[in-house]
VEXZA-965440 format. One record per residue (C-alpha): x, y, z; residue in three letters. Coordinates in steps of 0.1 Angstrom, whole numbers, plus 5000, padded with zeros to 4 digits. Each point is the difference from the previous one (the first is absolute). Example, Ala and Ser with C-alpha at 12.3 -4.5 7.8 and 13.67 -1.06 7.14 Angstrom:
BEGIN
512349555078ALA501450344993SER
//
This chain:
BEGIN
485348745182MET502550254967VAL503149835013LEU499049654998ALA498550054966ALA503050204986ALA502449675018VAL497249724984ALA500350184966GLY498050054970PRO497549715000ALA500349844964PRO496650084987ASP500450395008ARG503650034989PHE499750134961LEU503050134975THR499450324978GLY501650294991THR499650335007GLY498850104962GLN497249695005SER499249955032LEU497749655002PRO497450195018PHE496350104992ASP498650374997ASP499550165034HIS501349735023THR502250185029PHE499650235023ASP504150075000GLY502849874975ALA503850115002CYS503549974991TYR502550005023VAL503350074986PHE499649874963SER497950204981PHE503550154989HIS500649654985HIS496950004978VAL501250064965PRO500150384993ALA497049914966VAL498549815021HIS499550245029GLN496950204992GLU498549704993THR500849835032ALA498450315020LEU496949994981ALA500249625006GLU499850145039LEU497250244993ALA497749694984ARG500149715027VAL499250325027LEU497150065015LYS498150354985PRO500850115040THR503949825001GLY503350085005TRP503149964985GLY503350035017ALA503649984983ILE502850005021ILE503650054984GLU503650045008PRO501550354989LEU502749994972PRO502550095027PHE501649935032GLY502349815018ASP498949724993MET499050024965THR504050104992LYS500849685023VAL498249814977ILE500750154965GLU502949784992PRO497849704998ILE496650214981GLU500250364997ASP496250085001GLU500450335000PHE497850034964GLU496949785007VAL499850215033ARG499950334988THR497749894973ARG497449865025ALA500150245019HIS499250304973GLU497349794990LEU498649955034LEU500450365011SER498650134964SER496450025002GLY499749894968ARG498749615014LEU497449854982PRO496949935029ARG501950075029LEU500350385016ARG502950045026LEU498850095032ARG503550025021GLY503449954999VAL502349965029ARG503949924999HIS501549845028TYR503349795001GLU500749655014ILE502649855016CYS501949634997ARG502649835021SER502349814989PHE503149815011ALA502150054967SER500450084967ALA499649604994GLU496550045015GLU499050264978VAL501149814968ILE497949715012ALA497050205005ASN500050154970ALA500149644982VAL497649905021LYS497650304988VAL500949944969ASP501549664984PRO501350174969ARG502550245017ARG502349655015ALA501850004965THR501150375007ALA500549945039ALA502649704993ARG502550264982ASP503250075020PRO500450384988ALA496050015010VAL500049895033LYS503050235010GLN498450314989ASP496949875015LEU502249955033THR501550354997ALA496750214995ARG498449775030PHE503250065026GLU499750404990THR496450044998LEU498449765028SER499850175036ARG500949765030PRO496649875013GLY499149785027PRO502249675013ASN503150094975GLY497250024968ARG500050274970ARG497450224995VAL499450134966LEU496550284992ALA497849984972GLN497750284990PRO497049904991CYS496750114983VAL496449865009ALA497050154978PHE496649985005TRP497249974972TYR496649994997SER497549864965VAL
//
């Protein structure tokens, strides 16, 4: 049932857009809400407001989860020529682990690692651009491609079916209101 809904996509009358700092929902609407690999993209000047908005839309017994890639690891190093996210990831991690969040109490932190497999550096580039089309300009630069390819060949490890594997350390933060 969940798979069928995911394949069908959101119903047009249920699809809303907004920003993290101004969510288009009433107070105390959700049991849970999350950011998955996206909080570090909220502009720094809006991150605390976005967290207050997360707390606002949660029910009094609600929970929030924020899952972020850490600012290091082989995947991060490989993608760096296209987009260096060290600063934005570091800033987000520092805020999320600080304990000074508006209306949110940190309940748990879990570090883990994801491994992704790629057939080639070209697939890494295509995936990076698919995630954020603004990366396309950098991805077309021959020097960037060469640097990324060298990093991919050095840092990836053999995987199944001739593919190469890159690891990305991550952290999951759990909060209550």
